[in-house]
C-alpha positions as CSV (number, residue, x, y, z in Angstrom):
1,M,-4.8,30.7,18.4
2,N,-4.6,32.2,15.0
3,N,-7.4,31.9,12.5
4,N,-5.8,29.2,10.6
5,E,-5.3,27.2,13.7
6,N,-9.2,28.0,14.7
7,E,-10.3,27.0,11.7
8,G,-8.4,23.7,11.0
9,L,-9.2,22.7,14.4
10,R,-13.0,23.1,14.0
11,W,-12.7,20.8,11.0
12,F,-10.4,18.4,12.8
13,L,-12.9,18.0,15.5
14,Q,-15.9,17.2,13.4
15,G,-13.5,14.8,11.3
16,R,-12.6,13.2,14.3
17,R,-16.2,13.0,15.5
18,D,-17.4,11.6,12.0
19,G,-14.8,8.7,12.5
20,R,-16.0,8.0,15.9
21,T,-19.8,8.1,14.7
22,A,-18.9,5.6,11.7
23,K,-17.5,3.0,14.3
24,R,-20.6,3.2,16.2
25,N,-22.7,2.7,13.0
26,A,-20.1,0.2,11.9
27,D,-20.8,-1.7,15.2
28,N,-24.7,-1.6,14.6
29,A,-24.3,-3.2,11.2
30,D,-25.3,0.2,9.4
31,Y,-22.4,-0.5,7.0
32,E,-23.4,1.8,4.2
33,V,-23.6,4.7,6.7
34,A,-20.1,3.8,8.3
35,C,-18.5,3.8,5.1
36,F,-19.9,7.3,4.1
37,L,-19.0,8.8,7.4
38,F,-15.3,7.4,7.4
39,Q,-15.2,9.0,4.0
40,Q,-16.5,12.3,5.4
41,G,-14.3,12.1,8.2
42,A,-11.0,11.6,6.3
43,E,-12.3,14.4,4.2
44,K,-12.7,16.8,7.0
45,V,-9.4,16.0,8.7
46,L,-7.4,16.3,5.3
47,K,-9.2,19.7,5.0
48,A,-8.3,20.9,8.7
49,F,-4.8,20.2,7.5
50,L,-5.1,22.6,4.7
51,F,-6.8,25.0,6.8
52,L,-4.0,25.0,9.2
53,K,-1.7,25.8,6.4
54,G,-3.8,28.9,5.4
55,E,-6.1,27.7,2.6
56,R,-9.2,29.0,2.3
57,A,-11.1,27.6,-0.9
58,I,-11.2,23.7,-0.5
59,L,-13.9,22.8,-3.0
60,S,-13.3,18.9,-3.4
61,H,-15.0,16.3,-1.8
62,S,-12.3,13.5,-3.3
63,T,-9.8,12.7,-0.4
64,L,-7.4,11.7,-3.3
65,K,-7.6,15.0,-4.6
66,I,-7.3,16.6,-1.0
67,A,-4.3,14.7,0.0
68,E,-2.5,15.6,-3.0
69,Q,-3.1,19.0,-2.2
70,C,-1.9,18.2,1.3
71,N,1.3,16.4,-0.6
72,S,2.5,19.8,-1.5
73,Y,3.2,21.1,2.0
74,D,4.2,17.2,3.3
75,S,5.4,14.6,1.3
76,H,4.3,12.2,3.7
77,F,0.8,12.6,2.7
78,K,1.7,10.3,-0.5
79,A,1.6,7.3,1.9
80,I,-2.1,7.6,2.3
81,F,-3.1,7.9,-1.6
82,E,-4.2,4.4,-1.6
83,A,-6.3,4.9,1.8
84,C,-8.1,7.9,0.0
85,E,-8.5,5.9,-3.2
86,Q,-10.8,3.0,-1.1
87,L,-12.7,5.9,0.8
88,D,-13.3,7.9,-2.3
89,I,-15.1,4.9,-3.8
90,F,-18.0,5.2,-0.5
91,Y,-18.8,8.9,-1.6
92,I,-21.9,8.3,-3.6
93,P,-22.6,4.6,-3.7
94,T,-23.2,4.6,0.2
95,R,-25.8,7.2,-0.2
96,Y,-28.0,6.6,-3.0
97,P,-30.0,3.8,-4.6
98,N,-28.9,4.7,-8.1
99,G,-25.0,4.2,-6.9
100,I,-25.8,0.6,-6.8
101,P,-27.0,-1.3,-9.9
102,D,-30.3,-2.8,-9.5
103,G,-29.8,-2.6,-5.3
104,V,-29.9,-0.3,-2.4
105,P,-26.8,0.8,-0.3
106,Y,-27.9,-0.8,3.2
107,E,-28.1,-4.3,1.0
108,F,-24.7,-3.9,-0.8
109,F,-22.6,-2.6,2.0
110,K,-21.2,-5.5,4.4
111,K,-19.0,-5.5,7.2
112,H,-15.7,-6.1,5.2
113,H,-16.4,-2.8,3.6
114,A,-16.8,-1.0,6.7
115,V,-13.5,-2.6,8.1
116,T,-11.9,-1.3,4.9
117,G,-13.1,2.3,5.6
118,Q,-12.0,2.5,9.2
119,H,-8.5,1.0,8.4
120,A,-8.4,3.7,5.8
121,Y,-10.0,6.5,8.0
122,S,-7.3,5.5,10.8
123,R,-4.3,5.7,8.4
124,I,-5.1,9.2,7.3
125,F,-6.5,10.6,10.6
126,D,-3.2,8.8,12.4
127,L,-1.1,11.0,9.8
128,V,-3.1,14.7,10.5
129,S,-3.7,14.4,14.2
130,P,-0.1,15.3,15.4
131,Y,-0.8,18.3,13.4
132,F,-3.6,19.3,15.8
133,S,-2.6,17.5,19.0
134,S,-1.4,20.6,21.0
135,L,-4.7,22.2,19.7
136,A,-7.2,19.3,20.5
137,D,-5.9,18.6,23.9
138,S,-8.7,20.6,25.6
139,H,-11.3,19.1,23.0
């Protein structure tokens, strides 16, 4: 395995784990945590793709901006732009009380938010995972 594959795989595996952990949080009604972890998982698998392609400086936390960068390598990434927009909304307000007017994240985020996050994450994961299928088989 070359360095690009190794670094990409590390990010892919953590992004996959974040998605699984997000699902467990959603199942336990910890919806704000689930939403954030779906966003984080998607961010990591998208960055994994870019690392696989040889990128090194990926500083953004916006899944949309990262997907746009991925799209320069594969035009199929355009199909997930809307899913990325849905996830980017979860980046700040799921974690900080001042991200929700006069409330706190655990009171605001509901099951339908987590369902949206899971669906968006799954679309992104399903697009990226074939690039790692042979690399991730043993993990």
